[in-house]
Backbone as ProteinMPNN parsed JSONL, in Angstrom:
{"seq_chain_A": "DMISHGDQLAYLMETVANGHTFMSSEQSYAITEAALSTLTLEEVNSAASELCAHITGLNDGEAGSEGTVVAVACTPRSADGDAPSELTEDRLCAAIARACRADVEPVEDVVVPHTLVTDDELARAVEEHPPAWAEGSFTDGTPNTPADRITRPFTLRRLSNGIRVGINQNPAESQRGHLRIVAPGGRDAERRLGFPDGS", "coords_chain_A": {"N_chain_A": [[0.897, -1.384, -0.242], [2.509, 1.323, -0.073], [3.32, 1.314, -2.775], [3.753, 3.871, -5.306], [1.336, 5.032, -7.435], [2.035, 5.436, -10.222], [4.297, 3.565, -10.101], [3.799, 1.159, -9.751], [2.527, 1.295, -12.193], [4.346, 0.651, -14.023], [5.579, -1.267, -13.03], [4.614, -3.336, -14.018], [3.745, -3.147, -16.341], [6.334, -4.103, -17.913], [6.776, -6.607, -16.391], [4.982, -7.962, -17.935], [6.698, -6.918, -20.735], [8.303, -8.651, -20.426], [7.404, -11.091, -19.918], [7.201, -12.153, -17.334], [6.014, -13.305, -14.039], [3.612, -11.447, -12.808], [3.619, -9.785, -9.383], [2.688, -9.127, -6.091], [3.485, -6.895, -3.771], [4.077, -8.632, -1.143], [4.108, -11.219, -2.121], [6.526, -10.967, -3.784], [8.929, -10.765, -1.717], [8.64, -12.905, -0.459], [8.924, -14.873, -2.42], [11.554, -13.801, -3.011], [12.872, -14.639, -0.194], [12.968, -17.369, 0.074], [14.79, -17.827, -2.281], [16.957, -16.834, -2.176], [17.765, -18.215, 0.424], [18.521, -20.253, -0.838], [21.025, -20.427, -2.35], [24.264, -20.366, -2.539], [27.645, -19.702, -0.916], [29.608, -19.981, -3.075], [28.009, -19.815, -5.626], [26.969, -17.341, -6.201], [29.639, -16.097, -5.976], [30.83, -17.147, -8.293], [28.542, -16.116, -9.995], [29.302, -13.692, -10.054], [32.062, -13.549, -10.966], [31.88, -13.537, -13.656], [29.904, -11.798, -14.167], [31.401, -9.564, -14.064], [33.518, -10.325, -15.644], [34.441, -8.597, -17.57], [36.128, -6.582, -16.618], [37.421, -8.326, -15.126], [39.57, -9.124, -17.758], [41.903, -8.432, -18.978], [42.482, -7.876, -21.785], [40.579, -8.04, -24.564], [38.291, -10.719, -25.875], [39.693, -12.151, -23.622], [39.48, -14.518, -20.804], [38.317, -13.62, -17.378], [40.662, -13.067, -14.997], [41.799, -15.488, -12.291], [42.489, -14.275, -9.898], [43.897, -11.493, -7.814], [43.87, -8.736, -10.056], [45.352, -5.936, -9.605], [46.139, -3.86, -7.222], [45.27, -0.441, -6.725], [46.627, 2.331, -5.129], [45.964, 5.631, -3.233], [47.916, 7.844, -1.941], [49.039, 10.539, 0.331], [52.68, 12.38, -0.328], [53.905, 12.624, 1.637], [53.966, 13.492, 5.448], [54.339, 15.846, 5.667], [53.541, 16.195, 3.282], [56.171, 16.486, 0.575], [58.677, 15.367, 1.028], [59.408, 11.95, -0.118], [57.159, 9.204, -0.862], [55.906, 7.212, 1.526], [54.992, 5.145, 1.08], [55.279, 1.503, 0.392], [55.907, -1.454, -1.284], [55.608, -3.24, 0.004], [54.769, -2.599, 3.379], [51.858, -1.588, 1.27], [50.984, -4.355, 1.055], [51.079, -5.729, 2.801], [49.526, -3.206, 4.536], [46.604, -4.766, 2.914], [46.317, -7.611, 4.026], [45.798, -7.251, 6.459], [43.774, -5.823, 6.461], [42.114, -8.505, 4.87], [42.374, -10.069, 7.096], [40.387, -8.51, 9.332], [37.304, -8.846, 11.351], [34.539, -9.448, 10.747], [30.975, -7.498, 10.591], [28.154, -8.142, 10.646], [25.489, -5.878, 9.405], [23.332, -3.632, 11.916], [19.507, -4.3, 12.026], [17.857, -1.394, 11.556], [15.39, -0.387, 12.872], [12.845, 1.944, 11.536], [11.603, 3.726, 12.944], [7.927, 5.733, 12.662], [6.638, 7.703, 13.204], [9.219, 10.038, 14.249], [8.454, 12.303, 16.487], [6.835, 11.938, 19.013], [3.326, 11.733, 19.792], [2.211, 13.536, 21.895], [4.864, 14.727, 22.495], [3.647, 16.657, 19.814], [1.626, 17.411, 20.624], [2.405, 19.497, 23.093], [3.762, 21.373, 21.916], [2.254, 22.494, 19.631], [0.024, 23.591, 21.84], [1.824, 24.836, 22.38], [2.583, 26.583, 20.229], [0.487, 27.717, 18.898], [-0.844, 26.814, 15.794], [-1.586, 29.022, 12.569], [-3.202, 29.802, 9.873], [-1.788, 32.162, 7.01], [-1.753, 34.355, 4.403], [-1.643, 33.761, 1.273], [1.168, 35.024, -0.514], [2.861, 36.956, -3.428], [6.191, 36.807, -5.265], [6.322, 38.251, -7.339], [4.204, 39.959, -8.592], [1.44, 38.97, -8.671], [-1.728, 38.839, -7.266], [-2.403, 38.33, -3.198], [-2.894, 35.62, -2.243], [-5.744, 34.574, -0.463], [-6.256, 32.992, 3.078], [-8.523, 31.751, 4.008], [-9.6, 30.631, 1.766], [-9.323, 27.948, -0.53], [-7.791, 28.322, -3.757], [-7.582, 27.851, -7.811], [-5.818, 27.092, -10.35], [-4.043, 26.896, -7.761], [-2.846, 26.807, -5.077], [-1.805, 29.287, -2.447], [-0.208, 29.423, 0.907], [0.42, 31.054, 4.323], [1.848, 29.7, 6.862], [0.976, 30.712, 10.54], [4.404, 30.423, 11.62], [5.801, 32.074, 9.194], [6.36, 29.763, 7.101], [5.689, 28.865, 4.006], [3.012, 27.34, 2.307], [2.598, 25.29, -0.614], [0.124, 24.587, -2.493], [-1.713, 21.636, -4.781], [-4.197, 20.428, -6.675], [-4.154, 17.086, -8.073], [-5.998, 15.109, -9.8], [-5.124, 12.571, -11.128], [-4.217, 11.093, -9.338], [-6.148, 10.43, -7.249], [-6.666, 9.509, -4.593], [-4.314, 9.965, -3.183], [-1.809, 10.95, -1.781], [0.886, 14.331, -1.695], [3.937, 14.745, -0.714], [6.638, 17.701, -0.458], [8.941, 19.047, 1.022], [10.938, 21.655, 1.067], [14.072, 23.593, 2.369], [15.528, 26.41, 2.49], [18.806, 27.411, 1.26], [22.063, 27.409, -0.171], [23.286, 29.505, -2.509], [20.723, 30.836, -2.266], [19.802, 31.216, 0.542], [21.897, 32.518, 1.461], [22.225, 35.402, -0.219], [19.313, 35.843, 1.049], [20.19, 35.776, 3.944], [22.709, 37.676, 3.535], [25.002, 37.077, 3.629], [28.343, 36.105, 2.67], [29.68, 35.425, -0.731], [29.211, 31.838, -1.538], [30.114, 31.475, 0.302]], "CA_chain_A": [[-0.004, 0.083, 0.381], [2.603, 1.978, 0.073], [3.902, 1.674, -3.824], [2.404, 4.19, -5.602], [0.316, 3.866, -8.861], [3.004, 5.52, -10.917], [5.189, 2.845, -10.028], [3.392, -0.148, -9.715], [1.805, 0.488, -13.791], [5.557, 0.999, -14.254], [6.568, -2.723, -12.356], [3.155, -4.416, -14.77], [4.494, -3.496, -17.759], [7.966, -4.22, -17.448], [6.711, -7.751, -16.075], [4.532, -7.87, -19.305], [7.338, -6.995, -21.455], [10.148, -9.871, -20.424], [6.667, -12.543, -19.826], [7.119, -12.336, -16.191], [4.743, -12.933, -13.582], [3.681, -10.088, -11.828], [3.84, -11.163, -8.008], [2.784, -8.085, -5.166], [5.348, -6.922, -2.283], [4.975, -9.359, -0.403], [4.759, -12.609, -3.348], [7.723, -10.754, -3.957], [9.46, -10.793, -0.266], [7.994, -14.019, -0.321], [9.708, -15.51, -2.985], [13.111, -12.992, -2.97], [13.634, -14.765, 0.289], [13.26, -17.974, -0.615], [15.596, -18.202, -3.395], [18.018, -16.108, -0.867], [18.447, -18.618, 1.399], [18.701, -21.682, -1.174], [22.25, -19.684, -2.785], [25.705, -20.701, -1.617], [28.546, -18.524, -1.535], [30.357, -20.15, -4.003], [27.452, -19.496, -7.078], [27.18, -16.137, -5.688], [31.305, -15.489, -6.242], [30.822, -17.837, -10.047], [27.724, -14.743, -10.947], [29.835, -11.722, -9.287], [32.798, -13.31, -11.703], [30.955, -13.663, -15.094], [29.901, -10.674, -14.802], [32.935, -8.355, -13.699], [34.037, -10.358, -16.77], [34.805, -7.866, -18.61], [36.487, -5.657, -15.47], [39.027, -8.539, -15.241], [40.246, -9.684, -18.86], [42.79, -7.087, -19.202], [42.471, -7.348, -23.636], [39.457, -8.223, -25.39], [38.46, -11.741, -25.675], [40.694, -12.778, -22.603], [38.709, -14.686, -20.058], [39.225, -12.724, -16.637], [41.197, -13.717, -14.109], [40.955, -15.957, -10.881], [43.243, -13.651, -8.848], [43.931, -9.629, -7.713], [44.782, -7.861, -10.865], [45.749, -5.02, -10.186], [45.729, -2.859, -6.409], [45.431, 1.084, -6.356], [46.488, 3.195, -3.318], [46.141, 7.007, -3.297], [48.36, 8.065, -0.681], [49.641, 11.959, -0.724], [53.655, 11.816, -0.377], [54.204, 12.226, 2.862], [53.063, 13.761, 6.517], [54.692, 17.366, 4.983], [53.651, 16.681, 1.151], [57.668, 17.316, 0.665], [59.557, 14.052, 1.293], [59.321, 11.132, -1.386], [56.29, 8.925, -0.131], [56.259, 6.003, 2.51], [54.595, 3.802, 0.779], [55.662, 0.604, -0.404], [54.41, -2.683, -1.619], [55.288, -4.29, 1.123], [53.551, -2.019, 2.812], [50.803, -2.147, 0.699], [50.572, -6.071, 0.86], [50.293, -6.007, 4.845], [47.395, -3.438, 4.869], [45.624, -5.429, 2.313], [46.631, -8.452, 4.478], [45.105, -6.679, 7.961], [41.921, -6.002, 6.625], [41.208, -9.252, 5.351], [41.496, -10.45, 8.868], [39.409, -8.263, 10.288], [36.64, -9.317, 11.463], [33.446, -8.207, 9.575], [30.595, -8.435, 11.258], [26.858, -7.967, 9.887], [24.53, -4.446, 9.978], [22.49, -4.56, 12.565], [19.321, -3.696, 11.643], [17.455, -0.639, 12.021], [13.719, -0.332, 12.396], [13.058, 3.027, 11.85], [9.78, 4.625, 13.313], [6.747, 5.519, 11.373], [7.651, 9.248, 13.122], [9.688, 11.196, 15.094], [7.882, 12.864, 17.213], [5.593, 12.071, 19.945], [1.89, 12.092, 19.963], [2.404, 14.627, 23.471], [5.591, 16.456, 22.442], [3.214, 17.166, 18.613], [0.599, 17.852, 21.213], [2.906, 20.206, 23.675], [4.024, 22.243, 20.59], [0.363, 22.543, 19.306], [-0.687, 23.995, 22.764], [2.669, 26.825, 23.017], [2.707, 27.926, 19.755], [-1.26, 27.534, 18.219], [-0.771, 27.413, 14.564], [-2.92, 30.197, 12.219], [-3.314, 30.453, 8.298], [-2.433, 34.023, 6.737], [-2.396, 34.661, 3.376], [-0.132, 33.746, 0.811], [2.253, 36.279, -1.1], [3.831, 36.728, -4.386], [7.231, 38.491, -5.779], [5.696, 38.635, -8.528], [2.946, 40.995, -8.555], [0.488, 38.328, -8.568], [-2.468, 39.452, -6.105], [-1.796, 37.668, -1.838], [-4.106, 34.595, -1.959], [-6.689, 34.539, 0.472], [-5.543, 32.193, 3.707], [-9.693, 31.062, 4.123], [-10.318, 29.745, 1.247], [-9.344, 27.365, -1.945], [-7.717, 28.262, -5.164], [-7.512, 27.042, -8.366], [-5.762, 25.767, -9.882], [-2.643, 26.065, -6.443], [-3.377, 27.564, -4.003], [0.068, 29.141, -1.88], [-1.043, 29.939, 2.055], [1.504, 30.92, 4.597], [1.449, 29.57, 8.498], [2.336, 31.749, 11.124], [5.484, 31.018, 11.9], [6.441, 31.831, 7.59], [6.758, 28.875, 6.719], [5.311, 29.122, 3.019], [2.865, 26.049, 2.01], [2.062, 25.125, -1.882], [-1.069, 23.262, -2.498], [-2.119, 21.486, -6.028], [-4.881, 18.822, -6.779], [-3.623, 16.632, -9.264], [-6.872, 14.214, -10.312], [-4.123, 11.428, -11.459], [-3.992, 10.227, -8.191], [-7.329, 10.732, -6.566], [-6.372, 8.183, -3.394], [-3.21, 9.569, -2.322], [-1.325, 12.587, -1.277], [2.584, 13.289, -2.139], [4.405, 16.232, 0.611], [7.925, 18.19, -0.636], [9.001, 20.223, 2.099], [12.394, 22.817, 0.353], [15.011, 24.487, 3.444], [16.179, 27.269, 2.218], [19.787, 26.92, 1.615], [22.75, 27.88, -1.394], [23.459, 30.873, -3.056], [19.766, 32.178, -1.818], [20.191, 31.312, 1.97], [23.751, 33.921, 0.929], [21.368, 36.799, -0.692], [19.267, 36.508, 2.074], [21.57, 36.875, 5.434], [23.608, 38.657, 3.761], [26.785, 36.21, 3.473], [29.757, 36.347, 1.322], [29.005, 34.383, -2.01], [30.545, 31.214, -1.254], [30.019, 31.213, 2.086]], "C_chain_A": [[0.946, 0.806, -0.205], [3.759, 2.504, -1.566], [2.961, 2.974, -4.835], [1.392, 3.929, -7.044], [1.341, 3.957, -10.03], [3.939, 4.385, -11.469], [4.754, 1.311, -10.15], [2.971, 0.09, -11.273], [3.173, 0.442, -14.227], [6.308, -0.674, -14.411], [5.725, -3.926, -13.615], [3.869, -4.094, -15.589], [5.693, -3.638, -18.25], [7.913, -6.243, -16.579], [5.713, -9.017, -16.869], [5.463, -8.388, -20.623], [8.038, -8.268, -21.679], [9.067, -10.482, -20.096], [7.523, -13.168, -18.697], [6.296, -12.442, -15.809], [4.471, -12.613, -12.261], [2.801, -10.119, -10.3], [3.456, -8.962, -7.106], [3.719, -8.366, -4.493], [4.979, -8.195, -2.096], [4.222, -10.517, -0.828], [6.172, -12.38, -3.419], [8.883, -10.877, -3.34], [9.619, -11.814, -0.362], [9.225, -15.19, -0.638], [11.834, -14.69, -2.996], [14.131, -13.763, -1.625], [13.665, -16.266, 0.19], [14.344, -18.708, -1.415], [16.759, -17.721, -3.145], [18.371, -17.172, -0.491], [18.785, -19.905, 1.012], [20.798, -21.505, -2.015], [23.898, -19.539, -2.052], [26.572, -20.233, -2.09], [29.139, -18.771, -2.746], [29.57, -20.076, -5.675], [27.486, -18.597, -6.483], [29.097, -15.566, -6.215], [30.981, -15.805, -8.54], [29.56, -16.414, -11.053], [28.996, -13.573, -11.431], [31.105, -12.335, -11.079], [32.074, -13.397, -13.123], [30.863, -12.67, -15.092], [30.38, -9.508, -14.692], [33.747, -8.929, -14.799], [35.817, -9.985, -17.878], [35.701, -6.845, -18.14], [38.252, -6.729, -15.848], [40.21, -9.203, -16.554], [41.398, -8.193, -19.122], [42.701, -7.011, -21.389], [40.829, -8.102, -23.678], [38.98, -10.142, -25.738], [39.153, -12.438, -24.402], [39.614, -13.609, -21.693], [39.669, -14.037, -18.644], [40.128, -13.406, -15.66], [41.381, -14.368, -13.116], [41.261, -15.083, -10.052], [43.084, -12.732, -8.286], [43.928, -9.577, -9.318], [45.234, -7.186, -10.816], [45.3, -4.108, -8.196], [46.32, -1.391, -7.052], [45.981, 1.456, -5.362], [47.374, 4.143, -4.095], [47.136, 7.819, -1.655], [49.42, 9.733, -0.75], [51.816, 11.403, -0.221], [54.36, 11.418, 0.169], [53.467, 13.11, 4.217], [52.863, 15.575, 5.768], [54.589, 17.864, 4.151], [54.849, 16.799, 0.893], [58.65, 16.234, -0.222], [58.992, 12.653, 0.148], [58.059, 10.439, -0.147], [56.964, 7.347, 0.319], [55.91, 4.667, 1.605], [54.758, 2.866, -0.434], [55.269, -0.438, -0.989], [54.308, -3.82, -1.088], [54.419, -3.702, 1.985], [51.761, -2.093, 2.787], [50.188, -3.668, 0.74], [50.074, -5.72, 2.076], [48.769, -4.964, 4.997], [46.51, -4.524, 4.715], [45.536, -6.586, 3.099], [45.888, -8.76, 5.937], [43.363, -7.129, 7.535], [41.072, -7.207, 5.635], [41.082, -10.511, 6.059], [40.747, -9.86, 9.281], [38.59, -8.86, 9.951], [35.683, -8.4, 11.298], [32.304, -8.703, 10.315], [28.774, -7.716, 10.387], [26.232, -6.701, 11.051], [23.707, -4.094, 10.824], [21.45, -3.18, 12.066], [17.943, -2.445, 12.255], [15.832, -0.146, 11.551], [13.261, 1.314, 12.799], [11.009, 3.586, 11.737], [8.957, 5.669, 12.09], [7.191, 7.623, 11.649], [8.305, 10.106, 14.897], [9.729, 11.725, 16.157], [6.295, 11.998, 17.788], [4.293, 12.323, 20.322], [2.143, 13.704, 21.176], [3.12, 15.244, 23.17], [4.842, 17.354, 20.816], [2.221, 18.425, 19.688], [0.465, 19.424, 22.137], [3.272, 21.327, 22.728], [3.139, 23.226, 19.915], [0.188, 24.069, 20.321], [0.387, 25.248, 22.526], [2.396, 27.704, 21.711], [1.298, 27.384, 18.063], [-0.941, 28.278, 16.306], [-1.896, 28.428, 13.952], [-2.162, 30.022, 10.617], [-3.233, 32.196, 8.009], [-2.779, 34.027, 5.409], [-1.228, 34.766, 3.122], [0.473, 34.837, -0.418], [3.66, 35.885, -2.095], [5.032, 38.08, -4.361], [7.069, 39.078, -7.087], [4.383, 39.623, -9.871], [1.238, 40.251, -9.062], [-0.02, 39.152, -7.21], [-2.185, 38.112, -4.468], [-3.45, 36.852, -2.796], [-5.041, 34.72, -0.629], [-6.361, 33.319, 1.639], [-7.295, 30.978, 4.029], [-11.114, 30.625, 2.916], [-9.547, 28.466, -0.053], [-8.947, 28.186, -3.207], [-7.412, 28.2, -5.849], [-6.3, 27.813, -9.507], [-4.73, 25.105, -9.016], [-3.785, 27.472, -5.864], [-1.849, 27.742, -3.334], [-0.924, 30.127, -0.367], [0.215, 30.15, 2.787], [1.623, 30.454, 5.86], [2.419, 30.935, 9.459], [3.295, 31.789, 11.823], [6.647, 31.491, 9.989], [6.523, 31.303, 7.235], [5.772, 29.107, 5.141], [4.497, 27.913, 2.637], [1.815, 26.109, 0.742], [0.547, 24.595, -1.511], [-1.584, 22.973, -4.316], [-2.725, 20.786, -6.098], [-4.13, 18.067, -7.989], [-4.786, 15.057, -8.793], [-6.377, 12.642, -10.973], [-4.129, 10.462, -10.538], [-5.385, 10.89, -7.038], [-6.738, 9.883, -4.955], [-4.533, 8.644, -2.543], [-1.901, 11.065, -2.996], [0.746, 13.078, -1.225], [3.117, 14.87, -1.274], [5.968, 16.506, 0.053], [8.276, 19.173, 0.426], [10.999, 20.7, 1.358], [12.608, 23.227, 1.728], [14.98, 25.322, 2.6], [17.5, 26.903, 2.261], [21.055, 28.112, 0.121], [22.806, 29.494, -1.241], [21.452, 31.622, -2.55], [19.699, 33.017, -0.435], [21.337, 32.784, 1.555], [22.867, 35.05, 0.735], [20.211, 36.744, 0.583], [19.484, 37.215, 4.049], [22.379, 37.466, 4.555], [24.959, 38.176, 3.369], [27.667, 37.03, 2.584], [29.151, 35.631, -0.095], [30.07, 33.569, -2.215], [30.62, 30.853, -0.403], [29.32, 29.537, 2.922]], "O_chain_A": [[0.44, 1.245, -1.237], [4.559, 3.436, -1.647], [1.742, 2.941, -5.005], [0.905, 2.886, -7.481], [1.594, 2.984, -10.741], [4.294, 4.186, -12.631], [5.468, 0.442, -10.651], [3.023, -0.982, -11.875], [3.072, -0.054, -15.349], [7.073, -1.161, -15.244], [6.159, -5.025, -13.958], [4.873, -4.797, -15.709], [5.904, -3.035, -19.303], [8.924, -6.898, -16.326], [5.618, -10.229, -16.678], [5.361, -9.412, -21.298], [8.3, -8.817, -22.75], [9.693, -11.154, -19.277], [8.254, -14.156, -18.775], [5.328, -12.021, -16.443], [4.783, -13.066, -11.16], [1.613, -10.414, -10.169], [3.915, -7.908, -7.546], [4.493, -9.318, -4.394], [5.498, -9.023, -2.845], [3.551, -10.992, 0.088], [6.994, -13.27, -3.199], [9.901, -11.073, -4.004], [10.808, -12.13, -0.397], [9.962, -15.904, 0.042], [12.935, -15.24, -2.985], [15.362, -13.749, -1.599], [14.861, -16.549, 0.244], [14.702, -19.876, -1.26], [17.701, -18.11, -3.836], [19.469, -17.472, -0.958], [19.216, -20.733, 1.815], [21.577, -22.455, -2.093], [24.383, -18.733, -1.259], [26.717, -20.123, -3.307], [29.23, -17.834, -3.539], [30.219, -20.219, -6.712], [28.42, -18.811, -5.71], [29.344, -14.527, -6.827], [30.959, -15.07, -9.527], [29.666, -15.975, -12.198], [29.385, -12.985, -12.441], [31.014, -11.686, -12.121], [31.462, -12.359, -12.872], [31.578, -12.078, -15.901], [29.863, -8.495, -15.162], [34.725, -8.246, -15.105], [36.889, -10.363, -18.349], [36.173, -6.114, -19.011], [39.349, -6.443, -16.329], [41.346, -9.626, -16.339], [41.123, -7.052, -19.495], [42.907, -5.978, -22.027], [40.207, -8.58, -22.73], [40.051, -10.748, -25.774], [38.942, -13.651, -24.429], [38.51, -13.165, -22.009], [40.89, -13.911, -18.556], [40.137, -14.63, -15.79], [40.917, -13.554, -12.319], [40.371, -14.874, -9.228], [41.906, -12.686, -7.93], [44.007, -10.701, -9.812], [45.966, -7.045, -11.796], [44.118, -3.813, -8.02], [47.383, -1.207, -7.645], [45.773, 0.696, -4.416], [48.364, 4.096, -4.826], [46.674, 8.162, -0.567], [50.264, 9.996, -1.606], [52.12, 10.26, 0.122], [55.186, 10.524, -0.014], [52.3, 13.428, 3.991], [51.864, 16.237, 5.487], [54.927, 18.986, 3.774], [54.854, 18.027, 0.985], [59.116, 16.193, -1.361], [57.842, 12.799, -0.267], [57.934, 10.849, 1.007], [57.876, 6.65, -0.127], [56.448, 3.562, 1.529], [54.56, 3.076, -1.631], [54.078, -0.416, -1.301], [53.63, -4.834, -1.254], [53.238, -3.973, 1.768], [50.875, -2.397, 3.586], [49.027, -3.963, 0.46], [48.906, -5.461, 2.363], [47.623, -5.296, 5.301], [45.864, -5.124, 5.574], [44.355, -6.924, 3.022], [45.528, -9.826, 6.438], [42.457, -7.904, 7.844], [39.852, -7.152, 5.487], [40.342, -11.488, 5.946], [39.964, -10.583, 9.898], [38.515, -9.435, 8.865], [35.679, -7.185, 11.498], [32.261, -9.865, 10.719], [28.72, -6.772, 9.598], [26.265, -6.484, 12.262], [22.676, -4.366, 10.21], [21.734, -2.006, 11.827], [17.236, -2.684, 13.234], [15.318, 0.244, 10.503], [13.292, 1.819, 13.921], [9.997, 3.697, 11.044], [9.356, 6.143, 11.026], [7.688, 8.456, 10.891], [7.907, 10.47, 16.004], [10.738, 11.76, 16.861], [5.242, 11.653, 17.254], [4.104, 13.156, 21.208], [2.176, 14.851, 20.731], [2.852, 16.444, 23.242], [5.283, 18.471, 20.545], [2.122, 19.649, 19.614], [-0.48, 20.211, 22.186], [2.825, 22.405, 23.12], [3.298, 24.431, 19.722], [0.199, 25.223, 19.893], [0.005, 26.417, 22.477], [2.114, 28.902, 21.707], [1.35, 26.97, 16.906], [-0.864, 29.403, 15.812], [-2.922, 28.686, 14.582], [-0.97, 30.095, 10.319], [-3.96, 33.113, 8.391], [-3.936, 33.757, 5.089], [-0.243, 35.243, 3.686], [-0.375, 35.317, -1.17], [4.683, 35.214, -1.96], [5.075, 39.243, -3.958], [7.543, 40.056, -7.665], [4.034, 39.774, -11.041], [0.268, 40.798, -9.586], [0.649, 39.798, -6.404], [-1.764, 37.0, -4.787], [-4.402, 37.231, -3.478], [-4.389, 35.173, 0.312], [-6.116, 32.313, 0.973], [-7.234, 29.762, 4.209], [-12.332, 30.444, 2.908], [-8.649, 29.306, 0.006], [-9.889, 28.78, -3.733], [-6.226, 28.432, -5.618], [-6.009, 29.005, -9.4], [-4.37, 23.928, -9.002], [-4.666, 28.311, -6.051], [-0.931, 26.929, -3.448], [-1.798, 30.991, -0.434], [1.213, 29.645, 2.272], [1.252, 31.509, 6.374], [3.456, 31.592, 9.371], [3.479, 32.713, 12.615], [7.833, 31.236, 9.78], [7.047, 31.73, 6.206], [4.821, 29.813, 5.476], [5.318, 27.0, 2.545], [0.701, 26.632, 0.76], [0.066, 24.301, -0.417], [-1.793, 23.94, -5.048], [-2.208, 19.806, -5.561], [-3.521, 18.752, -8.81], [-4.575, 14.237, -7.9], [-7.177, 11.746, -11.241], [-4.066, 9.252, -10.756], [-5.251, 11.768, -6.186], [-6.157, 10.866, -4.495], [-3.849, 7.998, -1.749], [-1.495, 11.666, -3.991], [1.64, 12.33, -0.83], [2.507, 15.932, -1.398], [6.66, 15.489, 0.093], [7.607, 20.206, 0.471], [11.97, 19.944, 1.317], [11.606, 23.296, 2.441], [14.245, 25.005, 1.665], [17.763, 26.095, 3.152], [20.782, 29.235, -0.305], [22.533, 30.314, -0.365], [21.184, 32.823, -2.588], [19.621, 34.207, -0.128], [21.025, 33.973, 1.494], [22.773, 35.758, 1.737], [20.225, 37.801, 1.214], [19.223, 38.154, 4.801], [23.128, 38.09, 5.307], [25.845, 38.863, 2.861], [27.656, 38.135, 2.043], [27.942, 35.42, -0.178], [31.189, 33.815, -2.665], [31.22, 29.809, -0.148], [29.284, 29.426, 4.147]]}, "name": "protein", "num_of_chains": 1, "seq": "DMISHGDQLAYLMETVANGHTFMSSEQSYAITEAALSTLTLEEVNSAASELCAHITGLNDGEAGSEGTVVAVACTPRSADGDAPSELTEDRLCAAIARACRADVEPVEDVVVPHTLVTDDELARAVEEHPPAWAEGSFTDGTPNTPADRITRPFTLRRLSNGIRVGINQNPAESQRGHLRIVAPGGRDAERRLGFPDGS"}
């Protein structure tokens, strides 16, 4: 229920074009999980080797190498930038060997909450700063839009804290809403705050 109509339609068209079986998100997840549980490390390495053959093969038509082809290390010349580089083949091989022996742990799964603000915090913020609508204003000479009614085709309002809110109806997505938040920054913030260019 979190997939937009456009994404679902694109997925359906791709499925039909490739002669695949169209599945719901839950079915796709279950099938993928079942398939991954049967894969072995050897099968993954074999597929990766085949996919990367054009990289590991040094010449056209040549089979990819089974071992390491080349190792590239970029380092400064020295700590002060003037002395010759301290990188040697032995030190590079030692660094690679240490990396190979390092313990690798899977990244801990993090459950992302639906909201970062609790209901109590939201209620307290609304009580301390009651929201109110103000009329929308333009910089191109367009008359201000009222705060108490919807205008067509585009509605512009401001919140009491100065945040501008633009509302546009899309009849093609009648059951969904799209929220886009834009924070002023970059060159625009430099002009507004009087900062030097590039700051």
